[in-house]
C-alpha positions as CSV (number, residue, x, y, z in Angstrom):
1,M,-128.6,85.9,-12.3
2,I,-131.3,83.5,-13.3
3,G,-131.6,85.1,-16.7
4,F,-127.9,84.6,-17.2
5,F,-128.2,80.9,-16.8
6,R,-131.2,80.7,-19.0
7,R,-129.4,82.4,-21.8
8,K,-129.6,80.3,-25.0
9,K,-126.4,79.0,-26.6
10,P,-125.5,80.8,-29.9
11,E,-126.8,78.9,-32.9
12,T,-124.4,77.2,-35.2
13,P,-123.8,79.5,-38.3
14,A,-125.4,78.1,-41.4
15,S,-121.9,78.0,-43.1
16,E,-120.7,75.6,-40.4
17,A,-123.8,73.4,-40.2
18,R,-123.2,69.8,-41.4
19,L,-125.8,68.4,-43.8
20,S,-127.2,64.9,-43.5
21,T,-126.5,62.4,-46.1
22,E,-130.1,62.6,-47.3
23,E,-129.8,66.4,-47.7
24,L,-126.6,66.0,-49.6
25,A,-128.1,63.4,-51.9
26,A,-131.1,65.7,-52.5
27,A,-128.8,68.6,-53.3
28,F,-126.8,66.6,-55.8
29,P,-129.2,64.3,-57.5
30,S,-127.9,61.6,-59.9
31,A,-127.9,62.5,-63.5
32,Q,-129.0,59.0,-64.6
33,P,-132.4,57.6,-63.7
34,V,-132.2,54.6,-61.4
35,E,-133.4,51.3,-62.9
36,P,-135.7,49.2,-60.8
37,A,-134.2,46.2,-58.9
38,A,-134.2,43.0,-60.9
39,E,-135.4,40.8,-58.1
40,P,-138.9,40.8,-56.7
41,A,-139.4,42.2,-53.2
42,A,-138.1,39.9,-50.5
43,V,-140.2,38.6,-47.7
44,A,-139.0,40.0,-44.4
45,P,-138.2,37.5,-41.6
46,A,-140.7,37.0,-38.9
47,D,-138.6,38.8,-36.3
48,A,-137.6,41.8,-38.5
49,E,-139.2,45.2,-38.0
50,P,-142.3,45.7,-40.1
51,A,-141.0,49.0,-41.6
52,A,-138.0,47.1,-43.0
53,A,-140.0,44.7,-45.2
54,E,-140.0,46.9,-48.3
55,G,-137.9,44.7,-50.5
56,I,-134.4,45.1,-51.8
57,A,-133.3,48.6,-52.5
58,A,-131.3,49.2,-55.6
59,A,-128.1,51.0,-54.9
60,E,-128.1,54.4,-56.5
61,P,-125.0,56.0,-58.0
62,V,-123.5,58.1,-55.2
63,P,-122.5,61.7,-56.1
64,A,-118.9,62.8,-55.4
65,E,-120.0,65.2,-52.7
66,V,-121.9,62.5,-50.9
67,I,-118.9,60.2,-51.2
68,A,-116.7,63.0,-49.7
69,A,-119.1,63.4,-46.8
70,A,-119.4,59.7,-46.2
71,L,-115.6,59.2,-46.2
72,E,-115.3,62.3,-44.0
73,V,-113.0,64.2,-46.4
74,D,-113.4,67.6,-48.1
75,A,-115.0,67.5,-51.5
76,P,-111.9,68.8,-53.3
77,T,-109.8,65.9,-52.0
78,A,-112.4,63.2,-52.8
79,T,-110.8,62.5,-56.1
80,A,-107.4,62.1,-54.5
81,V,-108.8,59.7,-52.0
82,A,-110.5,57.7,-54.7
83,A,-107.2,57.5,-56.6
84,D,-105.4,56.3,-53.4
85,S,-102.5,58.6,-54.0
86,A,-100.6,57.5,-50.9
87,A,-97.8,55.1,-51.7
88,P,-98.5,51.5,-50.7
89,A,-96.2,49.6,-48.4
90,A,-93.5,47.6,-50.1
91,A,-94.2,44.0,-50.8
92,G,-93.0,41.3,-48.5
93,K,-91.2,41.8,-45.2
94,P,-89.7,45.2,-46.1
95,G,-93.2,46.7,-46.2
96,W,-94.1,45.3,-42.8
97,R,-90.9,46.7,-41.3
98,E,-91.4,50.1,-42.9
99,R,-94.9,50.5,-41.5
100,L,-94.4,48.9,-38.0
101,R,-91.1,50.5,-37.1
102,G,-92.9,53.4,-35.4
103,S,-94.8,51.1,-33.0
104,V,-94.1,51.1,-29.3
105,F,-93.1,47.5,-29.5
106,A,-90.5,48.1,-32.3
107,R,-89.1,51.3,-30.7
108,S,-88.7,49.8,-27.2
109,L,-87.0,46.6,-28.3
110,G,-85.0,48.4,-31.0
111,G,-83.7,50.8,-28.4
112,L,-82.9,47.9,-26.0
113,F,-80.8,46.1,-28.6
114,S,-79.3,49.2,-30.2
115,R,-76.2,48.6,-28.1
116,N,-74.5,45.4,-27.1
117,P,-76.3,44.5,-23.9
118,K,-74.8,42.2,-21.3
119,L,-76.4,38.8,-21.1
120,D,-77.8,38.8,-17.6
121,D,-81.1,39.0,-15.5
122,D,-81.2,42.8,-16.0
123,L,-81.5,42.3,-19.8
124,L,-84.4,39.9,-19.3
125,D,-86.0,42.4,-16.9
126,E,-85.7,45.1,-19.6
127,I,-87.2,42.8,-22.2
128,E,-90.1,41.9,-19.8
129,T,-90.8,45.6,-19.3
130,A,-90.8,46.2,-23.1
131,L,-93.2,43.4,-23.7
132,L,-95.6,44.5,-21.0
133,T,-95.4,48.1,-22.2
134,A,-96.3,46.9,-25.7
135,D,-99.5,45.2,-24.4
136,V,-98.3,41.6,-24.9
137,G,-100.0,40.9,-21.6
138,V,-98.9,39.5,-18.3
139,T,-99.7,35.8,-19.1
140,A,-97.9,35.7,-22.4
141,T,-95.0,37.9,-21.2
142,T,-94.4,35.7,-18.1
143,A,-94.3,32.5,-20.2
144,L,-91.9,34.1,-22.7
145,I,-89.5,35.5,-20.1
146,E,-89.5,32.4,-17.9
147,G,-88.7,30.2,-20.9
148,L,-85.8,32.5,-21.8
149,R,-84.5,32.6,-18.2
150,R,-84.4,28.8,-17.9
151,R,-82.5,28.6,-21.2
152,M,-80.1,31.3,-20.1
153,K,-79.3,29.6,-16.8
154,A,-78.7,26.4,-18.8
155,R,-76.1,28.4,-20.8
156,E,-77.9,27.9,-24.1
157,F,-77.1,31.5,-25.2
158,A,-73.5,32.5,-26.0
159,D,-74.4,36.2,-26.1
160,A,-77.3,38.7,-26.5
161,T,-77.5,38.0,-30.2
162,A,-78.4,34.4,-29.4
163,L,-81.0,35.6,-26.9
164,L,-82.5,37.9,-29.5
165,A,-82.8,34.9,-32.0
166,A,-84.5,32.8,-29.3
167,L,-87.0,35.6,-28.5
168,R,-87.8,35.9,-32.2
169,A,-88.4,32.1,-32.5
170,D,-90.6,32.1,-29.4
171,L,-92.7,35.0,-30.7
172,I,-93.1,33.4,-34.1
173,A,-94.1,30.1,-32.4
174,L,-96.8,31.9,-30.5
175,L,-98.3,33.4,-33.6
176,R,-97.8,30.7,-36.2
177,P,-100.8,28.6,-35.2
178,V,-103.2,31.5,-35.7
179,A,-101.7,32.8,-38.9
180,Q,-104.4,31.2,-41.1
181,P,-105.5,33.0,-44.2
182,L,-109.2,33.2,-45.0
183,R,-110.3,30.3,-47.3
184,I,-113.5,30.9,-49.3
185,D,-115.6,27.7,-49.4
186,T,-116.7,27.5,-53.1
187,T,-119.4,25.0,-52.2
188,A,-121.2,27.6,-50.2
189,R,-122.9,30.1,-52.6
190,P,-122.9,32.6,-51.4
191,F,-120.1,32.4,-48.8
192,V,-121.4,34.8,-46.2
193,L,-118.9,36.9,-44.3
194,L,-120.3,38.8,-41.3
195,T,-118.1,41.6,-39.9
196,V,-118.4,42.7,-36.2
197,G,-116.6,44.9,-33.8
198,V,-116.8,47.9,-31.5
199,N,-117.2,51.5,-32.7
200,G,-114.4,53.1,-34.7
201,V,-112.2,50.0,-35.4
202,G,-112.5,50.3,-39.2
203,K,-115.1,47.7,-40.1
204,T,-116.5,49.5,-43.1
205,T,-113.1,50.5,-44.4
206,T,-111.9,46.9,-44.0
207,I,-114.9,45.7,-46.0
208,G,-114.0,48.1,-48.8
209,K,-110.4,46.8,-48.8
210,L,-111.7,43.2,-48.8
211,A,-114.0,44.0,-51.7
212,K,-111.0,45.3,-53.7
213,R,-109.1,42.1,-52.9
214,F,-111.9,39.8,-53.8
215,R,-112.6,41.7,-57.0
216,D,-109.0,41.3,-58.0
217,E,-109.5,37.6,-57.5
218,N,-112.4,37.8,-60.0
219,R,-115.0,36.7,-57.4
220,A,-118.6,37.6,-57.8
221,L,-119.2,39.9,-54.8
222,M,-122.0,41.7,-53.1
223,L,-122.1,44.0,-50.0
224,A,-124.8,44.4,-47.4
225,A,-125.0,47.8,-45.7
226,G,-126.0,46.6,-42.3
227,D,-124.6,49.5,-40.3
228,T,-127.9,51.4,-40.3
229,F,-127.1,53.3,-37.1
230,R,-124.1,55.5,-37.8
231,A,-124.7,58.6,-39.9
232,A,-123.5,58.2,-43.5
233,A,-122.4,54.6,-42.9
234,V,-124.6,53.3,-45.7
235,A,-123.3,56.0,-48.1
236,Q,-119.8,55.1,-47.1
237,L,-120.3,51.5,-48.0
238,Q,-122.0,52.5,-51.3
239,A,-118.9,54.7,-52.1
240,W,-116.7,51.7,-51.6
241,G,-119.0,49.6,-53.7
242,E,-118.9,52.1,-56.6
243,R,-115.1,52.4,-56.3
244,N,-114.8,48.6,-56.7
245,G,-117.7,47.9,-59.0
246,V,-119.6,45.9,-56.4
247,P,-123.4,46.0,-55.9
248,V,-124.6,47.1,-52.5
249,I,-127.9,46.1,-50.9
250,A,-129.1,48.8,-48.6
251,Q,-132.3,50.1,-47.0
252,G,-131.1,53.4,-45.6
253,Q,-130.3,54.7,-42.1
254,N,-132.3,53.3,-39.1
255,A,-133.5,50.2,-41.0
256,D,-133.6,46.9,-39.3
257,A,-130.1,45.4,-39.7
258,A,-131.4,41.8,-39.7
259,S,-133.8,42.6,-42.5
260,V,-131.0,44.1,-44.6
261,A,-128.9,40.9,-44.1
262,F,-132.0,38.8,-45.0
263,D,-132.7,40.7,-48.2
264,A,-129.0,40.7,-49.2
265,L,-128.6,37.0,-48.8
266,Q,-131.8,36.3,-50.8
267,A,-130.5,38.7,-53.5
268,A,-127.0,37.1,-53.5
269,K,-128.6,33.6,-54.0
270,A,-130.8,34.8,-56.8
271,R,-127.8,36.4,-58.6
272,G,-125.4,33.5,-58.1
273,I,-123.0,35.6,-56.0
274,E,-119.9,33.9,-54.7
275,V,-119.2,36.1,-51.6
276,L,-121.5,38.3,-49.6
277,I,-119.9,40.6,-47.0
278,A,-122.4,42.0,-44.5
279,D,-121.5,45.1,-42.5
280,T,-122.9,45.7,-39.0
281,A,-123.1,48.7,-36.7
282,G,-120.3,49.2,-34.2
283,R,-121.3,48.4,-30.7
284,L,-119.6,48.3,-27.3
285,H,-119.2,44.8,-26.0
286,T,-120.8,45.9,-22.7
287,Q,-124.1,46.8,-24.3
288,Q,-126.0,43.6,-23.9
289,G,-129.0,44.7,-25.9
290,L,-126.9,45.5,-29.0
291,M,-124.9,42.3,-28.6
292,A,-128.1,40.3,-28.6
293,E,-129.0,42.1,-31.9
294,L,-126.0,40.4,-33.5
295,G,-127.4,37.0,-32.5
296,K,-130.6,38.0,-34.2
297,I,-128.8,38.8,-37.4
298,K,-127.1,35.4,-37.3
299,R,-130.5,33.6,-36.8
300,V,-132.1,35.5,-39.6
301,L,-129.3,34.6,-42.0
302,Q,-129.7,31.0,-41.0
303,K,-133.4,31.1,-42.1
304,V,-132.1,31.4,-45.6
305,D,-128.9,29.3,-45.3
306,A,-128.4,27.1,-42.3
307,G,-124.7,27.4,-42.7
308,A,-124.5,31.2,-42.7
309,P,-122.6,33.1,-41.7
310,H,-119.7,31.0,-42.9
311,E,-117.2,33.4,-41.4
312,V,-117.6,35.9,-38.5
313,L,-114.8,38.3,-38.9
314,M,-114.1,40.5,-35.9
315,V,-112.2,43.7,-36.6
316,I,-109.9,44.8,-33.7
317,D,-108.1,48.2,-33.4
318,G,-104.4,47.5,-32.9
319,T,-104.2,50.5,-30.6
320,T,-106.9,49.2,-28.2
321,G,-104.5,47.3,-25.9
322,Q,-105.7,44.7,-23.3
323,N,-109.3,45.9,-23.7
324,A,-109.3,43.9,-26.9
325,L,-109.4,40.7,-24.9
326,S,-112.6,41.7,-23.2
327,Q,-114.1,42.7,-26.6
328,L,-113.3,39.4,-28.2
329,R,-114.5,37.4,-25.3
330,Q,-118.0,39.1,-25.4
331,F,-118.3,39.0,-29.2
332,N,-117.2,35.4,-29.4
333,A,-119.9,34.5,-26.8
334,A,-122.6,36.4,-28.7
335,V,-122.0,35.3,-32.3
336,G,-119.0,32.9,-32.4
337,V,-116.0,34.7,-33.9
338,T,-114.1,32.6,-36.5
339,G,-111.5,35.1,-37.6
340,L,-109.8,38.3,-36.7
341,V,-108.6,41.4,-38.6
342,V,-106.2,43.7,-36.6
343,T,-106.2,47.2,-38.0
344,K,-104.2,50.4,-37.5
345,L,-100.9,48.6,-36.7
346,D,-99.0,51.3,-38.6
347,G,-98.0,54.4,-36.8
348,T,-97.8,54.3,-33.0
349,A,-99.9,51.2,-32.3
350,K,-98.4,49.0,-29.6
351,G,-99.0,45.8,-31.5
352,G,-98.3,43.5,-28.7
353,V,-102.0,42.7,-28.2
354,V,-101.8,40.4,-31.2
355,F,-99.7,38.0,-29.0
356,A,-102.1,38.2,-26.1
357,L,-105.1,37.4,-28.4
358,A,-103.2,34.5,-30.0
359,R,-102.3,33.0,-26.6
360,E,-105.7,33.4,-24.9
361,F,-108.1,32.5,-27.7
362,G,-106.2,30.8,-30.6
363,I,-108.7,32.3,-33.1
364,P,-107.2,32.6,-36.6
365,I,-105.9,36.1,-37.5
366,R,-106.8,36.5,-41.2
367,Y,-105.6,40.0,-42.0
368,A,-103.5,42.9,-40.6
369,G,-103.9,46.5,-41.5
370,I,-100.6,48.3,-42.0
371,G,-101.7,51.3,-44.0
372,E,-104.5,53.3,-45.6
373,R,-104.5,51.8,-49.1
374,P,-106.5,48.7,-50.0
375,E,-103.2,46.9,-50.7
376,D,-102.1,47.6,-47.2
377,L,-104.6,45.1,-45.8
378,R,-102.2,42.1,-45.7
379,V,-102.8,38.5,-45.1
380,F,-101.4,38.0,-41.6
381,D,-97.8,36.7,-41.8
382,A,-96.3,35.7,-38.4
383,E,-92.7,35.9,-39.5
384,A,-93.1,39.2,-41.2
385,F,-94.9,40.7,-38.3
386,V,-92.3,39.6,-35.7
387,D,-89.4,40.6,-37.9
388,A,-90.9,44.0,-38.3
389,L,-91.0,44.5,-34.5
390,L,-87.6,43.2,-33.7
391,P,-84.2,44.7,-34.7
392,E,-82.5,42.8,-37.5
393,A,-79.3,42.5,-35.3
394,L,-77.6,44.0,-32.3
395,G,-76.8,47.6,-33.0
396,A,-79.4,47.9,-35.7
């Protein structure tokens, strides 16, 4: 019996074993020799790890197989991914409606108004249930429903169509103050944008999409691979950099993130870069040690530029629900969040958490992710977002 419990687990077959990024890079070496970095080695900050003070690492061309591994796709489909074969969402409000129509919010309210409901308290109760189910939150939902109930008792609504129009106006009014696009301060060179968030929300992918947007605006751009913890994260950011023709400052996995940020900011200043986007490792908001590390990154950046980072952009998964409030509260206390990106709103995301975030924090929502392509990272539009969630008319 004891021998049975001591039996070793079968080893993973060699054909199924996953190679590390370093092993993949060694197996597929670059055909071109790497030129030395143009800048001299940077001096590491006083509180950075000694092993990280090796200067700025020149970003090597990343082989297709490493790109495939970093982006977590099969090698034969890497070309298709790089070409962004999926169709982008349509421009304007039609694109928003197309991508958000499958959300819990849109389906629940769409089903509610698909008939001609009677204008009474039961209708308000159904709307309240739909808002709560879509993660709008108790506070915001209560305020919305009580406002509609007072107006209904004052006979301001002739029918359910008027009630739907009033709900639309109230939802837009809740979001309009936070619908503020990101403005690049041209007097700050470089304008430092630090991205933060919990694990798996799509920070690195969001950086890649922002890089495409800024390159299309002809901005001189640089990326800093500060996610030195997650396997293949550095290679993933380098893949995005290659795709968009953007230099990436990296030191490899397990390097000190503050040192990477310090080196990248010095390099960006030396090259006259307009925008520097710094990636960070995903961390749970309950991990106090890792949250303190974000504060260290901010302090190290301020040793080079007292105004840096000029924007702290927190990426929030639209499927997270009310837990997003706790995340934002902790990240805001640790590093001072100045803008939000809400991702993964397409598909089955509830989407209502956007209203809860707007009501409780009032932090500007810069962008919304409504698809996989870089073009699907949209500047947040309050009217387009609300119109995508509500039916166009009764019976629609």
